[in-house]
N, C-alpha and C positions, 0 to 999 in steps of 0.2 A: 137175374132181374135186369130188364132193359129200360131205357129211357121212355120207350113207348108206353110202358106200364103206368106212367105218370102224366099221360096226355089227357086233355079234355077240350071240348069245343066251347069257345067263348065268343059271343057276338061282340064286334068292335064297339058297339054303342055302350057296352057296360064297362069299358076301360075309362076310369075317371080322369077327366082332363083338368078339373078344378077341385079343390078341397071343399068339404062341407063346412059351413059356418053356422054356429060356433063349432069349434073343434070337437067337443064331446057330444055333438048331436048326430054323429055318424051312426049308422045301424050297427048292431052287435048281434052276431049269431053265436049262441051259446050251445056248445056240443058237450054232452055228458058222455064220457068214454065208456062208463060202465054199462049204460043202457042203450046208448046210441040216440037218445032223445035230443031233439033240437028245440031251442027256444029262440024267439026273435025279439030283441030288445033294442035300446039305444045305449050308446057308450056311457052316458052319464048314469046309467043304472048299474054300472060295474060294482059299486060298494055292496050291493045286496048279495053278491057272490063271494066276497072276501070277508075275512073275519079277523078279530083281534088275535095278534100273535103271528099273522102271516107277514112275510117280507116280500115287497115288490121290488124286483131287481130291474133297474133301468140302465140303458146305455147312454152315457153322457157325451158321446162323440158328437162333434159339431161339423156340419158340412162347410167346406171352405169354397170360395168363388173360383172354382177350378177350370171353368170354361173360358178360353181365350180365343177371340176372333181377330184375325189379322190378314196380312197380305204376304204372298211369296215374292221373291225377287222378280219373277216373271210378271207379277201383277195379279195373278190369280188368288182366289180366296184360300185361306187356310184356317183350320180350327184345331186347337190343342185342348186336350183334357189333361190337366196336370194331375199326376198321380201321387208323387212324393218328392220332397227335396232330398237329393242325394248328399250334397254338401255345398255350402256357399251359394253360388249362383247357378248350380247345376240341378236340373229337374228331370225326372223321368216322366214321360208324357205319351199319350196316344195322339196320333195325328190323322187328320182327314183333309184332303184325300191321301190315304196312306201310301200308296205306291209311288206317288210323285214327290213326296217330301224326303229327300235323300241327304245323307251326310254331307256337310259342307255348305248347305243352302242357308241363306239368311232369310229371316222372317221379321216382319214389321208389324207392331201392335199399337202404335200411337203413343203420345206423350213421351216420345224419345226412347221407348222400350223396344229393343230388338232382341232376337234370338238367333243363335246359330245351332244347326243340327250337328251334334258332335258324333253321334253313333246311332246305329240301328241295332237293337238287341235281337237275339235269336227268336224271341217270341213276337217280334214286330213292333215293339215299343221304340220310342225315340229318346235319346238323351239330349237335352237342349241346354245350351249355356246362354243365360240372359245377360244383357248389359243395359246401361242407362239407369233411369230412376226406378229401382226395383220396388220401391214403395208404391209405385203406380200399378204394379201387378194386381194388387187387391182392388184398386179402383176400376181397372179395366176388366177384371174377371166377372163372370156371370155365374149364377147358380146353375150347376150342371143337372138340369132336370133329366129324368130317364127318357130313353128314346121313344117309348110308347106314349109319352105326353107330346102330342103333335101340335104344339102351338109355341110361339115365341115366349120366352120368360117375361114376366111382368114384375114390377117392383114389389108387389105383395109376396112373390115367391121367396124373396130373401128372408122374410120372417116366417112365412107359412111352411116352407120346406125345411124347417128346423123344429125340433122338440122344444118345449118351453124350458126344459132343464139342460139343454145342450151347453157344454162348457169347454170341452177339450177339442180343439180344431184338428181335423185330420181325415174326415170322410169325404168321398166323392159322391156318395148317395146317402140319403137319410135313413136311419133306423126307423122305418115307417110305422111300426106298431105304436110307437110313442107319440106320433103326431096327433093322436086323439085326446091326449091329456091336456087339461087346463090347470092353472095354479089352484083354482077353486076345487076341482075334483081331487087333486093331490092333497089339498088341505083337509077335505072331508075324510079321505082315507086315513090320514094321520090321526084325526080326531077319533076314529073308530078303532085305533090301535094297530093299524097296519104300518109297518116301518118301511120307508123308502130307502133303498140301498143302491148306490151307483157303482157301475163298472164302466169300462171303456173297451170298445172294439171299433177300430177305424174301418169302415166299409170301403172295399175296393171295387173296381169295375167288374171283377169276376162274378159278382152277385147277379149280374144280368146274363151271364153266359150259360146257355142251355147245355144240358148233358146229352151226349151222343152215344149211341150204342150201349154197351154193357155199363151199368151203373158203377160197378166195382172198379172199373178202370179209370174213372174220372178222377182228376186231381184238382184240389182246391188251390187257389192262389193264396200265398201267405198273407195274413192280416194281423196287424198289431193289436194286442189286447193288454189290459192292465186291471188288476183287482187289488185293492189295498188290504192291509191287515185288518183295519177297522171294518171294512165291508165283509171280509171273510168271517171274522168273529161274529158279526151280526147274523149272518146266514146260518152259521153253525149253531149258535145259541138258539135261534128260532126253531131249528129242526129238533134239537134236544127237548125243547118245551112243547113240541107237538104242532108248531106252526108250519105252514106250507111255504115253499119257495115258488113264487109266482114270477115267471120270467116274462118281461116285456120284449117280445120280438125274438127272432131267430138268432140275432147277434148276441143278446144276453145269454141265450141258451148255450151258444158255442163257447162263450167265456166260462160259464159255470161248468160245463162238461169237460172242458180242457183242463181245469184245475182241480176237479173232484177226484177223490180216491174211490175205491170200490165200495166203501161204506157210505159214500155221499158227502163226506166231509171235504170242504173246499179249503184251499190254501192260497195265500196271497202270492202274487207273481206278476210278471210282465214279460212280453216276448212276442213271438209270432206263432199263430196257430194255423194249421192246415186241416183241422178236424172236419171231416165230412160225415155228416150224420144221415143215414138212410136205413130203411128197414133191413134187418130186424134189430137195430141198435137198442141196447138196454140203457135207459137213462138212469143216472146215478144221483143227480142233485136237483132236478126240476120236477115239481109236482103239478104245476098249472102253467098254461101257456096262453099269452095274449099275442095275437098275430094278425096280419092282414091276409087278403086273398092273393095268392102268388101265381107267377107265370107257369104255364105248362112246362114239364120236363126240367124244371129249375131245381137247384140244390135246396132252395128254401121250401118248396113244396115237398120234397123228399124228406126233409127234416120233420115237417108237420105230419107227414104220413107215418114216419117212424114213431111219433109221439101218440098218435090217435088211431093208427091203422089205415093202410092204404085205401081199402074199399070203403071204409066209413068216411074218410076225408073226401074221396071223389064223389060219394053220394051227397055229402054236405055241399060240395061245390056245385053239383047239379041242381040241388035245391036253391042255392044262392042265385044261380043263373035264372031259374024259373021265376024267382021272386024279385028279380031285378036289382040285386045287390050290386054295388059299385066295386070294381076290382082294381088291384095294384096300389101303387104308392099313395095316391090321393083318395083311395076307396074306403070301403067299410072294413069292419074288424070281426075277428073271431075270438071267443073265449073258450078254451078247451080245458074242461075240468076232469 
């Protein structure tokens, strides 16, 4: 199976540049796997498809202001995307323009914050040692909007490019399926007997990297996950009682499938996952998926295709294009039953 098998044509005008307001008024395509039937709803109608005893698994990871704009010693512009703190004042980052930012170079970001490029890693990342008022890094940083959102960040993105339940900082991209939930909608689901269960998976930049060539040869970048004993118990108890595990987003799916045994029982844990889900993967823990419309040839689209069938998903995407659904992070949603 090749990456070309997960390609599709998308008019640029359907790539959402701004989110729908209110959050839960995004369109919702409902795909019934058994029959292939499609329904067209709004996200606030989600409760009609869930039932008492189900568990809604959400990713509580929070996007941090990882985009830093500064100047190089030469006076030219530089942009860093902070990926993770290694230790103390050392960070791993992506740099732009990549070829010109070399080890030993000083970078200047304002408010007395400077960085020195210590190392270039084998995969092209930079290790940067910061000095000065490191508390200013948060003030200087911007929300790292995805590259297909072709507009400057605005203040509203700081709140809107987060889920309402985001708590644990560490992602460089939002777990976007969760962007459609409001506190009111979550409250309604709780009232109807749906339990909200949190997990964590910190999204890295690899989420935007397309797959090339043979799918089986692609390697995922490691991403940190965590699931508590309380969360694992809630999920296992729901399954025993006949409830469904409803995963919000591909990130929640990857946590659950990383920690599930062959019978679908999940266990608590934390660590790094490199799990790559693509057809014909057999799902162990997830019964229902809430997701957005994803990039062609992406690992996210491949996961969705594994869950609902490649041909069926691509047909649904074609219908979404025909009906003018909005795609990608700030776009509309799918519910796959």
